[in-house]
FIZA-668161 format. One record per residue: residue in three letters; y, z, x of N, C-alpha, C, O in turn. Coordinates in steps of 0.02 Angstrom, whole numbers, padded with zeros to 5 digits, always signed. Example, Ala and Ser with C-alpha at 12.3 -4.5 7.8 and 13.67 -1.06 7.14 Angstrom:
REM FIZA-668161
ala-00284+00390+00660-00225+00390+00615-00165+00390+00660-00166+00423+00712ser-00112+00354+00642-00053+00357+00684+00002+00394+00645+00057+00402+00670
END
This chain:
REM FIZA-668161
met-00825-04376+08172-00763-04341+08190-00726-04365+08240-00756-04369+08294asp-00629-04393+08239-00618-04429+08277-00606-04382+08356-00570-04332+08363lys-00634-04404+08391-00616-04405+08455-00567-04345+08502-00573-04291+08532ser-00496-04413+08476-00446-04324+08507-00434-04305+08473-00373-04300+08476lys-00474-04260+08374-00483-04181+08370-00539-04133+08381-00544-04075+08360val-00587-04172+08425-00610-04132+08454-00595-04107+08531-00596-04053+08561ala-00586-04158+08544-00561-04146+08614-00447-04065+08616-00416-04025+08651leu-00447-04086+08576-00397-04025+08552-00418-03992+08552-00403-03942+08585gly-00487-03997+08500-00513-03908+08473-00544-03880+08526-00557-03820+08533arg-00557-03938+08578-00621-03912+08639-00548-03884+08687-00558-03825+08702trp-00489-03904+08711-00462-03894+08732-00416-03792+08712-00407-03741+08745gly-00405-03808+08664-00380-03758+08624-00437-03676+08635-00415-03619+08625glu-00482-03686+08648-00524-03663+08644-00549-03635+08714-00572-03578+08710ala-00550-03662+08773-00524-03655+08861-00458-03613+08854-00454-03557+08879arg-00392-03650+08810-00337-03573+08817-00362-03524+08805-00365-03484+08852val-00389-03503+08740-00399-03458+08718-00437-03395+08733-00427-03338+08713ala-00508-03428+08794-00546-03412+08810-00546-03379+08877-00581-03334+08901lys-00472-03434+08912-00403-03409+08966-00376-03306+08917-00369-03247+08935phe-00372-03334+08871-00333-03274+08876-00344-03225+08852-00301-03181+08845tyr-00421-03220+08828-00478-03166+08833-00483-03147+08901-00474-03088+08917glu-00502-03213+08963-00517-03167+09012-00459-03103+09057-00469-03051+09088asn-00400-03142+09041-00351-03122+09044-00322-03051+09016-00267-03025+09007arg-00396-03035+09007-00364-02946+08957-00429-02927+08997-00433-02866+08991gly-00487-02950+09039-00521-02934+09033-00598-02938+09004-00645-02918+09039tyr-00605-02957+08953-00681-03010+08925-00711-03066+08979-00691-03110+09018ala-00783-03031+08953-00821-03119+08998-00815-03152+08923-00797-03121+08872val-00839-03242+08928-00841-03256+08878-00941-03258+08888-00978-03283+08930ala-00953-03211+08819-01046-03240+08852-01063-03305+08824-01115-03333+08843asp-01023-03334+08781-01052-03391+08712-00987-03463+08710-00932-03441+08695arg-00988-03501+08716-00959-03571+08686-00994-03607+08639-01045-03639+08652asn-00953-03603+08560-00984-03663+08524-01058-03637+08546-01079-03655+08601trp-01079-03615+08526-01151-03581+08487-01169-03585+08413-01151-03557+08361thr-01236-03657+08441-01250-03698+08362-01292-03661+08317-01341-03656+08353ile-01305-03635+08268-01384-03659+08249-01364-03700+08205-01306-03719+08208lys-01418-03729+08140-01416-03739+08100-01351-03711+08055-01319-03663+08077gly-01335-03736+08005-01260-03746+07955-01230-03673+07997-01242-03618+07971gly-01194-03677+08059-01163-03621+08082-01144-03625+08177-01176-03626+08230glu-01058-03627+08148-01064-03605+08237-01015-03557+08252-00980-03527+08211leu-01012-03549+08323-00971-03472+08349-00916-03539+08403-00933-03577+08448asp-00865-03530+08377-00835-03532+08428-00817-03513+08511-00806-03555+08555leu-00818-03441+08520-00782-03397+08540-00827-03330+08536-00809-03283+08500val-00905-03327+08584-00917-03271+08619-00906-03212+08655-00950-03201+08697leu-00853-03165+08653-00816-03127+08699-00854-03057+08711-00853-03030+08656thr-00883-03020+08749-00869-02958+08814-00822-02912+08832-00778-02940+08864arg-00809-02841+08826-00800-02811+08863-00797-02754+08864-00752-02726+08833gly-00845-02716+08899-00880-02653+08867-00943-02658+08835-00987-02696+08856asp-00950-02613+08772-01011-02606+08740-00961-02669+08648-00967-02664+08587glu-00928-02706+08683-00875-02714+08650-00888-02802+08628-00876-02832+08681ile-00905-02853+08576-00946-02885+08542-00882-02956+08502-00900-02980+08448val-00827-02977+08526-00799-03009+08498-00827-03064+08444-00879-03092+08460phe-00801-03081+08389-00824-03162+08378-00782-03171+08384-00736-03130+08383cys-00773-03280+08402-00682-03276+08380-00660-03334+08378-00630-03362+08424glu-00680-03367+08293-00666-03414+08258-00594-03452+08300-00544-03416+08303val-00591-03521+08331-00516-03520+08366-00513-03605+08304-00554-03642+08277lys-00428-03597+08309-00402-03646+08257-00363-03699+08315-00373-03675+08371thr-00325-03762+08320-00274-03777+08378-00258-03836+08339-00286-03890+08334arg-00189-03803+08306-00182-03895+08249-00115-03872+08336-00110-03830+08381asn-00065-03961+08297-00006-03976+08346+00066-03950+08310+00122-03956+08334ser+00042-03907+08221+00102-03873+08214+00071-03801+08154+00010-03792+08153asp+00108-03762+08115+00068-03721+08066+00100-03770+08004+00064-03747+07960arg+00121-03795+07987+00131-03831+07926+00102-03825+07864+00122-03816+07806phe+00019-03838+07910-00045-03837+07828-00052-03777+07824-00083-03767+07771gly-00038-03707+07859-00035-03626+07831-00037-03628+07926-00015-03660+07974ser-00097-03545+07902-00077-03515+07956-00176-03509+07975-00222-03501+07935ala-00180-03516+08051-00235-03480+08069-00267-03443+08002-00275-03478+07952val-00280-03396+08001-00261-03362+07968-00298-03339+07911-00336-03292+07897glu-00269-03401+07876-00282-03440+07805-00331-03472+07777-00353-03473+07720ala-00355-03522+07873-00389-03574+07865-00444-03557+07846-00482-03597+07818val-00468-03464+07862-00567-03452+07891-00553-03387+07809-00534-03328+07809gly-00570-03430+07758-00558-03401+07715-00618-03338+07687-00628-03289+07723tyr-00651-03344+07628-00696-03313+07621-00770-03323+07637-00801-03284+07673arg-00790-03363+07617-00798-03431+07632-00858-03449+07692-00919-03461+07691lys-00804-03443+07746-00794-03449+07822-00806-03411+07861-00813-03423+07921gln-00814-03324+07816-00796-03262+07855-00862-03272+07828-00894-03286+07879gln-00904-03274+07778-00982-03271+07765-01008-03296+07833-01024-03266+07885leu-01007-03359+07816-01065-03399+07881-01040-03377+07938-01075-03404+07981leu-00989-03336+07970-00955-03305+08010-01003-03284+08023-01038-03308+08067arg-01018-03231+07988-01046-03157+08006-01116-03159+07991-01142-03103+07988arg-01159-03215+07980-01210-03230+07978-01222-03284+08030-01281-03302+08037thr-01180-03311+08064-01194-03345+08122-01207-03282+08184-01246-03255+08224ala-01165-03283+08166-01140-03206+08229-01209-03163+08198-01233-03151+08253ala-01244-03139+08162-01287-03112+08157-01352-03136+08178-01404-03105+08170ser-01343-03207+08212-01417-03242+08216-01390-03262+08285-01428-03306+08305trp-01345-03251+08327-01343-03238+08391-01353-03165+08452-01367-03151+08510leu-01336-03136+08388-01367-03051+08414-01439-03019+08403-01461-02968+08428asn-01463-03054+08367-01518-03069+08359-01553-03114+08391-01614-03106+08396cys-01519-03174+08422-01539-03217+08479-01542-03186+08568-01582-03193+08614his-01502-03163+08562-01498-03142+08633-01491-03044+08625-01458-03005+08658gln-01530-03034+08577-01537-02946+08560-01488-02902+08592-01502-02864+08639arg-01452-02906+08576-01357-02865+08616-01356-02850+08549-01377-02886+08503arg-01313-02755+08540-01260-02725+08505-01262-02705+08538-01292-02694+08591gly-01183-02684+08475-01121-02636+08534-01068-02675+08477-01082-02717+08434lys-01004-02644+08494-00967-02658+08436-00933-02711+08416-00895-02737+08457leu-00938-02739+08352-00930-02807+08338-00869-02785+08302-00862-02736+08265arg-00795-02866+08334-00745-02897+08302-00744-02953+08272-00799-02978+08283phe-00706-02996+08234-00670-03046+08222-00628-03069+08234-00583-03046+08200asp-00600-03132+08288-00560-03122+08306-00544-03186+08266-00596-03219+08263val-00485-03221+08228-00457-03275+08231-00407-03322+08267-00386-03363+08227ala-00388-03328+08312-00339-03375+08340-00313-03450+08341-00345-03501+08329ala-00273-03446+08353-00229-03523+08354-00169-03538+08399-00116-03510+08413val-00209-03613+08422-00136-03610+08463-00118-03678+08455-00136-03734+08475val-00075-03653+08419+00003-03690+08390+00063-03738+08415+00120-03714+08414ala+00054-03801+08438+00107-03794+08513+00102-03777+08583+00144-03775+08628gly+00035-03763+08580+00034-03765+08647+00033-03674+08667+00030-03652+08724lys+00035-03627+08597+00016-03551+08607+00015-03501+08582+00034-03471+08532val-00016-03493+08636-00141-03452+08580-00092-03368+08553-00068-03317+08578val-00099-03397+08497-00088-03333+08440-00175-03298+08389-00209-03314+08340val-00172-03219+08469-00229-03196+08401-00219-03135+08380-00189-03082+08392thr-00265-03171+08336-00256-03101+08268-00299-03085+08275-00342-03128+08271thr-00324-03006+08292-00350-02959+08319-00414-02930+08241-00392-02920+08184ala-00465-02925+08255-00506-02907+08159-00484-02922+08155-00435-02885+08159ala-00466-02983+08144-00437-03017+08075-00459-03025+08000-00427-03030+07948phe-00537-03026+08016-00587-03003+07972-00628-02965+07948-00660-02981+07898
END
């Protein structure tokens, strides 16, 4: 993969993590990977656990971030989140968010799926 795209993605993830931290969440994990899946951000606040998929783009010309997380990606994220929960022996209220960073602006869709 193009290193500039990886750098852009990491930059966007850092922006989204800061967005959540400013709202009282703690970052529990970044880029947690298992065979076949990755979680961009895992955040916690109280008994709430948020799995956030981050999409960083220069524009939304090719569709929104939420549109980019289709049914198959949602299923993959759910399975990967279940593995994270099992591995970390965590329980709580779960939520799946999708965050877009477009032209430097962070927009989070909470409970996206």
